[in-house]
A tleap script that builds the chain and sets N, CA, C and O, in Angstrom:
source leaprc.protein.ff14SB
mol = sequence {
  NMET THR THR MET THR ILE SER PRO SER THR
  THR PRO GLY ARG THR PRO LEU GLN ALA VAL
  SER ASP ALA ARG ARG TRP VAL ARG GLU THR
  PRO ALA PRO ARG TRP GLU GLY ASP ALA GLY
  ALA LYS ALA VAL PHE ALA ALA TYR VAL GLY
  GLY SER VAL VAL VAL TRP THR VAL LEU GLY
  MET SER MET ALA GLY LEU LEU GLY GLN LEU
  LEU THR ALA VAL SER GLN CALA
}
set mol.1.N position { 1.001 -1.675 -0.092 }
set mol.1.CA position { -0.587 0.201 0.266 }
set mol.1.C position { 0.895 1.454 0.407 }
set mol.1.O position { 1.637 1.810 1.323 }
set mol.2.N position { 0.764 1.749 -0.873 }
set mol.2.CA position { 1.354 3.038 -0.783 }
set mol.2.C position { 1.026 4.586 -0.421 }
set mol.2.O position { -0.175 4.586 -0.690 }
set mol.3.N position { 1.309 5.886 0.007 }
set mol.3.CA position { 0.998 6.907 0.706 }
set mol.3.C position { 1.198 7.588 -0.182 }
set mol.3.O position { 2.141 7.691 -0.967 }
set mol.4.N position { -0.117 8.294 -0.016 }
set mol.4.CA position { -0.581 9.435 -0.740 }
set mol.4.C position { 0.343 11.181 0.238 }
set mol.4.O position { -0.321 11.306 1.267 }
set mol.5.N position { 1.178 12.044 0.224 }
set mol.5.CA position { 0.787 13.031 0.611 }
set mol.5.C position { 1.048 13.664 -0.418 }
set mol.5.O position { 1.566 13.431 -1.510 }
set mol.6.N position { 0.190 15.301 0.600 }
set mol.6.CA position { -0.384 15.877 -0.009 }
set mol.6.C position { 0.794 17.414 0.330 }
set mol.6.O position { 1.388 17.717 1.365 }
set mol.7.N position { 0.759 18.113 -1.046 }
set mol.7.CA position { 1.482 19.101 -0.074 }
set mol.7.C position { 0.675 20.343 -0.310 }
set mol.7.O position { -0.293 20.653 -1.003 }
set mol.8.N position { 1.793 21.159 0.899 }
set mol.8.CA position { 1.104 22.817 0.211 }
set mol.8.C position { 0.687 23.455 -0.907 }
set mol.8.O position { 1.413 23.606 -1.889 }
set mol.9.N position { -0.148 23.743 -0.851 }
set mol.9.CA position { -0.039 25.204 -2.153 }
set mol.9.C position { 0.815 25.746 -2.408 }
set mol.9.O position { 1.318 26.373 -1.476 }
set mol.10.N position { 1.363 25.828 -3.510 }
set mol.10.CA position { 2.954 27.266 -3.625 }
set mol.10.C position { 1.603 28.700 -3.912 }
set mol.10.O position { 2.069 29.808 -3.647 }
set mol.11.N position { 0.352 28.715 -4.315 }
set mol.11.CA position { 0.044 29.798 -4.529 }
set mol.11.C position { -0.461 31.008 -3.085 }
set mol.11.O position { -0.852 31.056 -1.918 }
set mol.12.N position { -0.274 31.403 -3.667 }
set mol.12.CA position { -0.806 31.833 -0.927 }
set mol.12.C position { -2.534 32.323 -1.888 }
set mol.12.O position { -3.016 32.430 -3.016 }
set mol.13.N position { -2.927 32.501 -0.115 }
set mol.13.CA position { -4.568 33.285 -0.614 }
set mol.13.C position { -4.831 34.567 -0.673 }
set mol.13.O position { -4.471 35.066 0.393 }
set mol.14.N position { -5.178 35.181 -1.222 }
set mol.14.CA position { -6.129 36.565 -0.537 }
set mol.14.C position { -6.074 36.819 0.354 }
set mol.14.O position { -5.983 35.850 1.107 }
set mol.15.N position { -6.076 37.804 0.850 }
set mol.15.CA position { -6.215 38.023 2.266 }
set mol.15.C position { -7.741 38.976 1.898 }
set mol.15.O position { -8.000 39.541 0.835 }
set mol.16.N position { -8.458 38.929 2.955 }
set mol.16.CA position { -10.425 39.660 3.049 }
set mol.16.C position { -9.919 41.592 2.585 }
set mol.16.O position { -10.781 42.455 2.421 }
set mol.17.N position { -8.740 41.805 2.488 }
set mol.17.CA position { -8.358 43.251 1.951 }
set mol.17.C position { -8.567 43.021 1.486 }
set mol.17.O position { -9.778 43.191 1.626 }
set mol.18.N position { -8.250 41.986 -0.424 }
set mol.18.CA position { -7.596 42.106 -1.017 }
set mol.18.C position { -8.805 41.594 -1.777 }
set mol.18.O position { -9.047 42.244 -2.794 }
set mol.19.N position { -9.889 40.244 -1.438 }
set mol.19.CA position { -11.265 39.941 -1.786 }
set mol.19.C position { -11.730 41.401 -1.530 }
set mol.19.O position { -12.303 41.843 -2.526 }
set mol.20.N position { -11.664 42.215 -0.584 }
set mol.20.CA position { -12.869 43.461 -0.641 }
set mol.20.C position { -13.019 44.197 -2.300 }
set mol.20.O position { -13.904 44.236 -3.154 }
set mol.21.N position { -11.063 44.928 -2.116 }
set mol.21.CA position { -10.833 45.718 -3.293 }
set mol.21.C position { -11.244 44.832 -4.525 }
set mol.21.O position { -11.758 45.522 -5.406 }
set mol.22.N position { -11.160 43.484 -4.834 }
set mol.22.CA position { -11.176 42.395 -6.145 }
set mol.22.C position { -13.395 42.906 -6.549 }
set mol.22.O position { -13.975 43.429 -7.501 }
set mol.23.N position { -13.932 42.238 -4.927 }
set mol.23.CA position { -15.062 42.774 -4.735 }
set mol.23.C position { -15.708 44.281 -5.767 }
set mol.23.O position { -16.793 44.335 -6.346 }
set mol.24.N position { -14.300 45.691 -5.706 }
set mol.24.CA position { -15.450 46.920 -5.178 }
set mol.24.C position { -14.857 47.348 -7.223 }
set mol.24.O position { -15.115 48.267 -8.000 }
set mol.25.N position { -13.940 45.971 -7.310 }
set mol.25.CA position { -13.390 46.328 -8.972 }
set mol.25.C position { -14.634 45.573 -10.098 }
set mol.25.O position { -15.495 45.998 -10.869 }
set mol.26.N position { -14.289 44.663 -9.795 }
set mol.26.CA position { -15.326 43.761 -10.894 }
set mol.26.C position { -16.986 44.424 -10.245 }
set mol.26.O position { -17.952 43.966 -10.856 }
set mol.27.N position { -17.385 45.627 -8.866 }
set mol.27.CA position { -18.640 46.367 -9.656 }
set mol.27.C position { -18.435 47.347 -10.322 }
set mol.27.O position { -19.222 47.675 -11.210 }
set mol.28.N position { -17.588 47.876 -10.110 }
set mol.28.CA position { -17.109 48.728 -11.110 }
set mol.28.C position { -16.859 48.349 -12.438 }
set mol.28.O position { -17.282 49.355 -13.009 }
set mol.29.N position { -16.489 47.645 -13.279 }
set mol.29.CA position { -16.538 47.175 -13.636 }
set mol.29.C position { -17.434 46.765 -15.049 }
set mol.29.O position { -17.481 46.669 -16.275 }
set mol.30.N position { -17.967 46.643 -13.970 }
set mol.30.CA position { -18.950 45.604 -14.587 }
set mol.30.C position { -20.287 46.402 -14.924 }
set mol.30.O position { -21.187 46.731 -14.152 }
set mol.31.N position { -20.166 46.616 -16.270 }
set mol.31.CA position { -21.112 48.205 -17.326 }
set mol.31.C position { -22.575 47.469 -16.821 }
set mol.31.O position { -22.226 46.365 -16.403 }
set mol.32.N position { -23.883 47.583 -16.694 }
set mol.32.CA position { -25.273 48.351 -16.084 }
set mol.32.C position { -26.180 47.908 -16.720 }
set mol.32.O position { -26.139 48.403 -17.846 }
set mol.33.N position { -26.843 47.354 -16.629 }
set mol.33.CA position { -27.088 46.682 -17.433 }
set mol.33.C position { -29.012 47.575 -18.629 }
set mol.33.O position { -30.050 46.998 -18.307 }
set mol.34.N position { -29.139 48.379 -19.390 }
set mol.34.CA position { -30.050 49.101 -19.923 }
set mol.34.C position { -31.389 48.536 -20.631 }
set mol.34.O position { -31.580 47.356 -20.925 }
set mol.35.N position { -32.363 49.714 -20.866 }
set mol.35.CA position { -32.962 49.997 -20.858 }
set mol.35.C position { -33.281 49.677 -22.756 }
set mol.35.O position { -33.429 50.459 -23.695 }
set mol.36.N position { -33.282 48.505 -22.687 }
set mol.36.CA position { -32.938 48.837 -23.987 }
set mol.36.C position { -33.142 46.617 -24.654 }
set mol.36.O position { -32.846 45.527 -24.165 }
set mol.37.N position { -33.676 47.027 -25.712 }
set mol.37.CA position { -33.691 45.790 -26.785 }
set mol.37.C position { -35.097 44.860 -26.144 }
set mol.37.O position { -35.999 45.567 -25.696 }
set mol.38.N position { -35.287 43.493 -26.090 }
set mol.38.CA position { -36.426 42.727 -25.618 }
set mol.38.C position { -37.036 43.026 -24.616 }
set mol.38.O position { -36.755 44.152 -24.206 }
set mol.39.N position { -38.430 41.989 -23.511 }
set mol.39.CA position { -38.437 41.850 -22.427 }
set mol.39.C position { -37.727 40.760 -22.207 }
set mol.39.O position { -37.850 40.108 -21.171 }
set mol.40.N position { -37.338 40.612 -22.662 }
set mol.40.CA position { -35.716 39.932 -21.256 }
set mol.40.C position { -34.864 40.255 -21.228 }
set mol.40.O position { -33.956 39.445 -21.040 }
set mol.41.N position { -34.614 41.410 -21.365 }
set mol.41.CA position { -33.696 42.478 -21.280 }
set mol.41.C position { -34.143 43.448 -20.131 }
set mol.41.O position { -33.942 43.646 -18.933 }
set mol.42.N position { -34.715 43.837 -20.971 }
set mol.42.CA position { -35.747 44.868 -20.024 }
set mol.42.C position { -36.202 44.647 -18.543 }
set mol.42.O position { -36.468 45.532 -17.731 }
set mol.43.N position { -36.229 43.617 -18.398 }
set mol.43.CA position { -36.800 42.852 -17.665 }
set mol.43.C position { -35.826 43.003 -16.108 }
set mol.43.O position { -35.993 43.525 -15.006 }
set mol.44.N position { -34.455 41.979 -17.002 }
set mol.44.CA position { -33.502 42.078 -16.566 }
set mol.44.C position { -32.786 43.059 -15.565 }
set mol.44.O position { -31.880 43.057 -14.731 }
set mol.45.N position { -34.078 44.222 -16.347 }
set mol.45.CA position { -33.501 46.340 -15.741 }
set mol.45.C position { -34.160 46.449 -14.456 }
set mol.45.O position { -33.926 46.978 -13.369 }
set mol.46.N position { -35.259 45.602 -15.098 }
set mol.46.CA position { -36.459 45.707 -13.756 }
set mol.46.C position { -35.669 45.435 -12.420 }
set mol.46.O position { -35.404 45.787 -11.271 }
set mol.47.N position { -35.530 44.713 -13.248 }
set mol.47.CA position { -34.266 43.575 -11.695 }
set mol.47.C position { -33.718 43.947 -10.716 }
set mol.47.O position { -33.788 43.746 -9.503 }
set mol.48.N position { -32.672 45.015 -11.969 }
set mol.48.CA position { -31.346 45.252 -11.677 }
set mol.48.C position { -31.575 45.761 -10.392 }
set mol.48.O position { -31.379 45.388 -9.235 }
set mol.49.N position { -32.300 47.234 -11.258 }
set mol.49.CA position { -33.438 48.859 -10.654 }
set mol.49.C position { -33.664 48.068 -8.411 }
set mol.49.O position { -33.424 48.058 -7.204 }
set mol.50.N position { -34.563 47.439 -10.129 }
set mol.50.CA position { -35.209 46.882 -8.025 }
set mol.50.C position { -33.979 46.613 -6.959 }
set mol.50.O position { -33.738 47.564 -6.215 }
set mol.51.N position { -33.311 45.630 -6.825 }
set mol.51.CA position { -32.052 44.612 -5.965 }
set mol.51.C position { -31.670 45.561 -5.817 }
set mol.51.O position { -31.359 45.717 -4.636 }
set mol.52.N position { -31.407 46.775 -6.688 }
set mol.52.CA position { -29.734 48.709 -6.296 }
set mol.52.C position { -31.077 49.165 -4.866 }
set mol.52.O position { -30.784 49.490 -3.715 }
set mol.53.N position { -31.920 49.091 -5.211 }
set mol.53.CA position { -32.958 49.965 -4.119 }
set mol.53.C position { -33.224 49.491 -2.919 }
set mol.53.O position { -33.231 50.011 -1.803 }
set mol.54.N position { -33.490 48.196 -3.394 }
set mol.54.CA position { -33.531 47.118 -1.528 }
set mol.54.C position { -33.083 47.091 -1.254 }
set mol.54.O position { -33.343 46.889 -0.068 }
set mol.55.N position { -31.270 47.216 -1.586 }
set mol.55.CA position { -29.865 47.105 -1.030 }
set mol.55.C position { -29.631 48.619 -0.729 }
set mol.55.O position { -29.166 48.553 0.409 }
set mol.56.N position { -29.658 49.514 -0.949 }
set mol.56.CA position { -29.505 50.653 -0.607 }
set mol.56.C position { -30.418 50.839 0.909 }
set mol.56.O position { -29.940 51.096 2.014 }
set mol.57.N position { -31.743 50.639 0.585 }
set mol.57.CA position { -32.386 50.538 1.513 }
set mol.57.C position { -31.390 49.931 3.101 }
set mol.57.O position { -30.766 50.401 4.052 }
set mol.58.N position { -31.856 48.450 2.451 }
set mol.58.CA position { -30.987 47.603 4.264 }
set mol.58.C position { -29.742 48.430 4.128 }
set mol.58.O position { -29.375 48.823 5.236 }
set mol.59.N position { -29.158 48.728 3.390 }
set mol.59.CA position { -27.568 49.382 4.178 }
set mol.59.C position { -27.603 50.508 4.811 }
set mol.59.O position { -26.828 50.792 5.724 }
set mol.60.N position { -28.820 51.500 4.231 }
set mol.60.CA position { -29.437 52.934 4.668 }
set mol.60.C position { -29.790 52.244 5.715 }
set mol.60.O position { -28.942 51.965 6.563 }
set mol.61.N position { -30.971 51.885 5.834 }
set mol.61.CA position { -31.137 51.022 7.582 }
set mol.61.C position { -30.364 50.691 8.179 }
set mol.61.O position { -30.335 51.188 9.305 }
set mol.62.N position { -29.520 49.901 7.903 }
set mol.62.CA position { -28.242 48.968 8.582 }
set mol.62.C position { -27.516 50.041 9.289 }
set mol.62.O position { -27.327 50.123 10.503 }
set mol.63.N position { -27.175 50.768 8.457 }
set mol.63.CA position { -26.153 52.723 9.185 }
set mol.63.C position { -26.635 52.848 10.613 }
set mol.63.O position { -26.299 52.684 11.786 }
set mol.64.N position { -28.130 53.435 9.416 }
set mol.64.CA position { -29.209 54.287 11.376 }
set mol.64.C position { -29.414 53.510 11.880 }
set mol.64.O position { -30.446 53.816 12.478 }
set mol.65.N position { -29.018 52.024 12.278 }
set mol.65.CA position { -29.495 51.737 13.059 }
set mol.65.C position { -28.477 51.177 14.658 }
set mol.65.O position { -28.806 50.865 15.803 }
set mol.66.N position { -27.138 51.288 13.904 }
set mol.66.CA position { -25.531 51.407 14.304 }
set mol.66.C position { -25.577 52.897 14.315 }
set mol.66.O position { -25.150 53.140 13.186 }
set mol.67.N position { -25.765 53.776 14.741 }
set mol.67.CA position { -25.505 54.882 14.360 }
set mol.67.C position { -26.595 55.260 15.736 }
set mol.67.O position { -26.215 55.568 16.865 }
set mol.68.N position { -27.780 55.157 15.350 }
set mol.68.CA position { -28.704 54.401 16.942 }
set mol.68.C position { -28.897 54.310 17.983 }
set mol.68.O position { -29.680 54.958 18.676 }
set mol.69.N position { -27.645 52.811 18.484 }
set mol.69.CA position { -27.194 52.153 19.586 }
set mol.69.C position { -26.042 53.195 19.342 }
set mol.69.O position { -25.483 53.242 20.438 }
set mol.70.N position { -25.609 53.766 18.780 }
set mol.70.CA position { -24.260 53.910 19.400 }
set mol.70.C position { -24.327 55.753 19.971 }
set mol.70.O position { -23.760 56.210 20.963 }
set mol.71.N position { -24.793 56.157 19.441 }
set mol.71.CA position { -25.888 57.693 20.681 }
set mol.71.C position { -26.501 56.727 21.758 }
set mol.71.O position { -26.074 57.033 22.871 }
set mol.72.N position { -27.531 55.453 21.794 }
set mol.72.CA position { -28.047 55.757 22.818 }
set mol.72.C position { -27.131 54.764 24.517 }
set mol.72.O position { -27.544 54.573 25.661 }
set mol.73.N position { -25.729 54.369 23.758 }
set mol.73.CA position { -25.051 53.938 24.266 }
set mol.73.C position { -23.493 55.008 24.500 }
set mol.73.O position { -22.430 54.618 24.983 }
set mol.74.N position { -23.805 56.380 23.994 }
set mol.74.CA position { -22.562 57.305 24.371 }
set mol.74.C position { -23.509 57.588 25.176 }
set mol.74.O position { -23.511 56.524 25.795 }
set mol.75.N position { -24.406 58.262 25.704 }
set mol.75.CA position { -26.002 59.479 26.027 }
set mol.75.C position { -26.840 58.341 27.502 }
set mol.75.O position { -27.699 58.480 28.373 }
set mol.76.N position { -25.881 57.251 26.989 }
set mol.76.CA position { -26.430 55.861 28.315 }
set mol.76.C position { -24.999 56.232 29.955 }
set mol.76.O position { -24.948 56.182 31.184 }
set mol.77.N position { -24.342 56.492 29.041 }
set mol.77.CA position { -23.042 56.449 29.423 }
set mol.77.C position { -22.217 57.343 30.963 }
set mol.77.O position { -21.014 57.209 31.183 }
savepdb mol mol.pdb
quit
């Protein structure tokens, strides 16, 4: 019976900062859908706009909640 050994990878993994940088670059360089073409393309555009509204609303409400908790914590201290 032979024994197999697994050698460690020679390529280093990405750091969290590199992952954020890659995600930022992907978001900036990916073109947004346009209101052109057939019904399928228009549906993609509508989903893109609707999703953007939901994501930005959730981010804004989360930040407002965190700010409220911070102010409450500071005022009670």
